[in-house]
C-alpha positions in Angstrom: 75.4 72.4 104.0 72.9 73.1 102.0 71.7 75.9 103.5 75.0 77.4 103.6 75.8 76.8 99.8 72.6 79.3 99.4 73.9 81.9 101.4 77.1 82.1 99.7 74.9 82.5 96.5 72.0 84.8 97.9 75.5 86.6 99.0 77.5 86.8 96.4 74.4 87.7 94.2 73.6 90.3 96.5 77.2 91.8 95.9 76.9 91.8 92.5 73.5 93.5 91.7 74.2 96.5 94.6 77.9 96.8 94.1 77.1 100.5 92.8 76.4 100.5 96.9 78.8 98.5 98.0 81.7 99.5 96.2 82.1 103.5 97.8 81.3 102.1 101.4 83.8 99.3 100.9 86.6 102.4 99.7 85.2 104.2 102.5 85.9 101.5 105.1 89.6 100.7 103.5 90.4 104.6 104.0 89.1 104.8 107.2 91.1 102.1 108.7 93.3 104.3 107.0 93.3 107.4 108.1 91.7 106.8 111.1 95.0 106.8 112.9 95.7 110.7 111.9 91.8 111.2 113.3 93.4 110.5 116.9 96.5 112.6 116.3 94.0 115.6 116.3 92.4 114.0 119.1 95.6 113.9 121.3 95.8 117.7 120.7 92.6 118.8 122.0 91.1 118.7 118.6 88.0 117.9 118.1 87.1 114.8 116.5 84.6 115.8 113.6 87.4 118.9 113.3 89.5 116.6 112.8 87.9 114.4 110.6 87.2 117.8 108.3 91.2 118.5 107.9 92.1 115.3 107.5 89.2 114.2 104.3 90.1 117.8 102.7 93.6 117.4 103.0 93.9 113.8 101.4 90.9 115.0 98.8 93.3 118.5 98.2 96.3 116.3 98.0 94.7 114.3 95.2 93.6 117.0 93.1 96.9 118.5 93.1 99.0 114.9 92.3 95.9 115.0 89.9 96.3 118.1 88.6 100.7 117.6 88.1 100.4 114.2 86.0 97.1 115.1 83.9 99.3 116.3 81.4 101.6 113.4 80.8 99.1 111.3 81.2 96.8 112.4 78.8 99.7 112.9 76.0 100.4 109.1 76.8 97.1 108.1 76.9 96.0 109.7 73.6 99.7 108.7 71.8 98.4 104.6 73.7 96.8 103.0 70.2 99.0 104.4 67.5 101.5 102.7 70.0 100.0 99.3 70.2 99.2 99.5 65.8 103.2 99.9 65.5 103.7 97.6 68.3 101.1 94.9 66.5 103.0 95.6 62.8 107.0 95.2 64.3 105.5 92.1 66.5 104.3 90.7 62.7 107.8 91.0 61.1 109.6 89.5 63.7 107.6 86.5 64.1 106.7 86.4 60.2 110.0 83.9 59.0 108.7 81.5 62.4 105.6 81.2 60.6 106.8 80.5 57.5 108.9 77.5 59.2 105.7 76.5 61.0 104.0 76.5 56.9 107.2 75.1 55.2 107.1 72.1 57.4 103.8 71.2 57.7 104.0 71.8 54.0 100.9 74.2 54.2 101.3 76.6 50.5 101.6 80.8 50.9 98.2 82.6 51.4 97.7 85.3 50.2 98.3 88.9 51.8 95.6 90.4 53.7 95.8 93.8 54.1 96.9 95.5 56.8 94.7 96.1 59.9 92.9 99.0 60.5 93.9 99.8 56.7 90.7 102.0 55.3 89.3 101.6 58.5 87.6 104.7 60.4 88.8 105.9 63.3 87.3 105.9 66.2 87.0 108.8 69.1 90.3 109.1 71.2 91.1 106.7 73.9 90.6 109.4 76.2 87.2 110.8 75.3 86.1 106.8 75.5 87.8 106.7 79.4 86.1 110.2 80.2 82.8 109.0 79.4 81.9 107.8 82.6 83.5 111.3 84.4 80.1 112.6 86.0 79.8 108.4 87.4 82.6 108.7 88.3 82.9 112.2 90.1 79.4 110.9 92.0 80.9 108.3 92.8 83.9 109.9 94.7 81.8 112.5 96.2 80.2 109.5 97.7 83.1 107.8 99.1 84.2 111.3 100.4 81.2 112.3 102.2 80.7 108.6 103.8 84.7 108.9 104.9 84.3 112.2 106.8 80.4 110.5 108.2 82.8 107.5 109.4 85.4 109.4 110.7 83.9 111.8 112.5 81.3 109.4 114.1 81.8 107.7 117.7 79.3 104.6 116.2 83.1 103.8 114.1 84.6 103.9 117.2 82.7 101.5 118.9 82.3 98.6 116.1 86.5 99.4 115.7 86.3 98.4 119.5 84.8 94.7 118.9 87.3 93.5 116.9 90.2 95.9 117.5 92.7 94.0 115.9 91.1 93.8 113.1 91.1 97.7 112.1 95.3 98.3 112.9 95.7 94.8 111.0 94.1 96.5 107.5 95.9 99.9 108.0 99.0 98.0 108.7 98.9 96.1 105.4 97.1 99.4 103.2 100.0 102.2 105.0 102.6 99.6 104.7 101.7 98.6 101.0 102.0 102.8 100.0 104.6 103.6 101.3 106.2 100.4 99.3 104.8 101.0 95.8 105.6 104.1 96.0 109.4 103.5 96.8 108.6 101.0 93.5 107.1 103.7 91.8 110.4 105.7 92.3 113.1 103.1 91.4 111.0 102.1 87.9 111.0 106.1 86.7 114.6 106.7 87.5 115.3 103.7 85.6 112.9 104.3 82.6 114.8 107.9 82.2 117.7 106.1 82.5 116.9 103.8 79.6 115.5 106.7 77.8 112.0 105.4 77.5 109.5 108.3 77.7 107.5 109.6 80.3 109.2 108.1 82.7 107.3 109.7 84.9 104.0 107.6 83.8 105.5 104.3 84.0 106.0 105.2 87.9 102.4 106.3 88.7 101.1 103.4 86.4 103.9 100.9 89.1 102.4 102.6 91.8 98.7 101.8 90.9 98.8 98.5 89.5 101.3 97.6 92.2 98.4 97.2 94.5 97.5 94.1 92.3 99.5 91.5 92.8 100.5 89.5 89.2 98.1 90.9 87.3 99.5 94.7 87.8 102.8 93.3 86.9 101.8 91.0 84.0 100.1 94.2 82.7 103.7 96.6 82.9 105.5 93.7 81.3 102.5 93.9 78.6 102.7 97.4 78.4 107.0 98.2 78.7 107.2 95.8 75.9 105.1 97.4 73.8 106.3 100.8 74.0 110.1 99.4 74.0 109.2 98.0 70.8 108.0 100.9 68.6 110.5 103.3 70.5 113.8 101.6 69.8 115.0 100.3 66.9 117.0 97.1 68.4 115.4 94.2 70.1 117.8 94.1 72.9 117.5 97.7 73.8 113.3 97.4 73.8 113.5 94.1 75.7 115.7 95.9 77.7 112.7 98.1 79.7 110.0 95.6 81.0 113.3 93.3 82.0 114.8 96.1 84.2 111.2 96.5 85.4 111.1 92.7 86.3 114.1 92.9 88.2 113.3 96.2 90.5 109.9 93.7 90.9 111.7 90.4 92.2 113.9 92.7 94.3 110.7 94.2 95.6 108.8 90.6 96.3 111.9 89.1 97.8 113.9 91.6 99.6 112.0 94.8 101.1 108.5 93.3 101.4 109.7 90.4 103.4 111.7 92.7 105.4 109.2 95.7 105.8 106.1 92.9 106.5 108.6 91.6 109.1 106.3 87.8 108.5 103.1 89.5 108.7 100.2 90.4 107.0 100.9 87.1 105.1 98.8 86.0 103.0 98.1 82.2 101.4 99.2 83.4 96.9 96.3 81.1 95.9 94.6 82.7 98.2 95.4 86.3 96.9 94.6 85.6 93.0 91.4 83.7 93.5 90.6 86.8 95.6 91.6 89.1 92.9 89.1 86.7 90.3 86.9 86.8 92.5 86.4 90.6 92.9 87.0 91.5 89.4 84.2 89.3 88.3 82.1 91.0 90.6 83.2 94.7 90.6 85.4 94.7 88.7 88.4 97.1 88.3 87.3 98.8 92.2 87.1 95.3 93.1 90.6 94.3 91.7 91.6 97.1 94.2 90.2 95.6 97.1 90.4 92.1 96.5 93.5 92.3 98.9 92.4 94.3 101.8 89.5 92.7 102.0 91.5 89.2 102.2 93.2 91.0 104.7 89.9 91.9 106.8 89.0 88.7 106.4 92.0 86.3 107.8 92.3 88.5 110.6 88.5 87.9 110.6 89.1 84.7 110.6 92.2 84.8 113.7 89.8 86.5 116.0 86.7 84.8 116.0 86.2 81.1 116.4 83.4 80.8 113.8 85.5 81.5 111.4 88.5 79.8 112.5 88.7 77.7 108.9 88.4 80.1 106.7 91.6 82.4 108.9 93.7 79.2 107.6 92.8 79.2 104.6 93.9 82.5 103.4 97.0 82.5 105.9 100.3 81.5 105.3 101.2 79.2 107.1 104.5 79.6 108.5 107.1 76.9 109.5 107.2 75.5 113.2 
């Protein structure tokens, strides 16, 4: 038991200290599981594996660059205006909460406190939010280049085929989970964008894109979307009911997706214990930050698949699994 605890602590420490090495590798492995069926399809039409891998990787990169270029304008505009929206929402919320604070002060017999100056009054404006986000552009581009190179080598190399044959079900489970999640999140993003446009929210395309990206993060992604929609609604609409219509609509779409669409698409498979999901998200967020949050569920699905196939890891599979009623 002592040796096992020491091994776990050393493993966690290694994952944290060497995160710049493990994060691109984990991202490449996830994309490999998702894109390898396409390379196999090209092999069936007599296209060599290295050439097919190059076609798939180039197509994925070209599609990503095209989508990023088409969305860069609306996203940049929204990000640059985000600080002003947060300040306005804070002032709006303070006017709503102030009567309640006065009632509480009167109930406890507190005297009126001197008015404090408004937030950020007289403060020197800092650099734009977009400039701060782009501060690590070089590091981000180098990381993406590393992921692309690793992905091509994995798709084109025969050693990855022999490695996946050792556990044939693991790769298919992860690929199925990623592909189905991609389709579900895309449908939800489209639905949210249409609803935001219908109720008059600014930048509905951005809200659809944020929904697509954040829905890969269970619980935390939905909470972030509700907060952002509430803040933007308070700064956009004059009435409280109209302002809350955006987060309420998003919650309705999310509940419909989680309780109707996802169970139908997954058909009882790929189920992971909700508590285990939350623990995995918090753990990988602590270890790897934002990339770890996106990788938490694929890693959990992989560990569950390993636990279902290897007797030595059977307790892990039962711990992560969502037991179906017998």
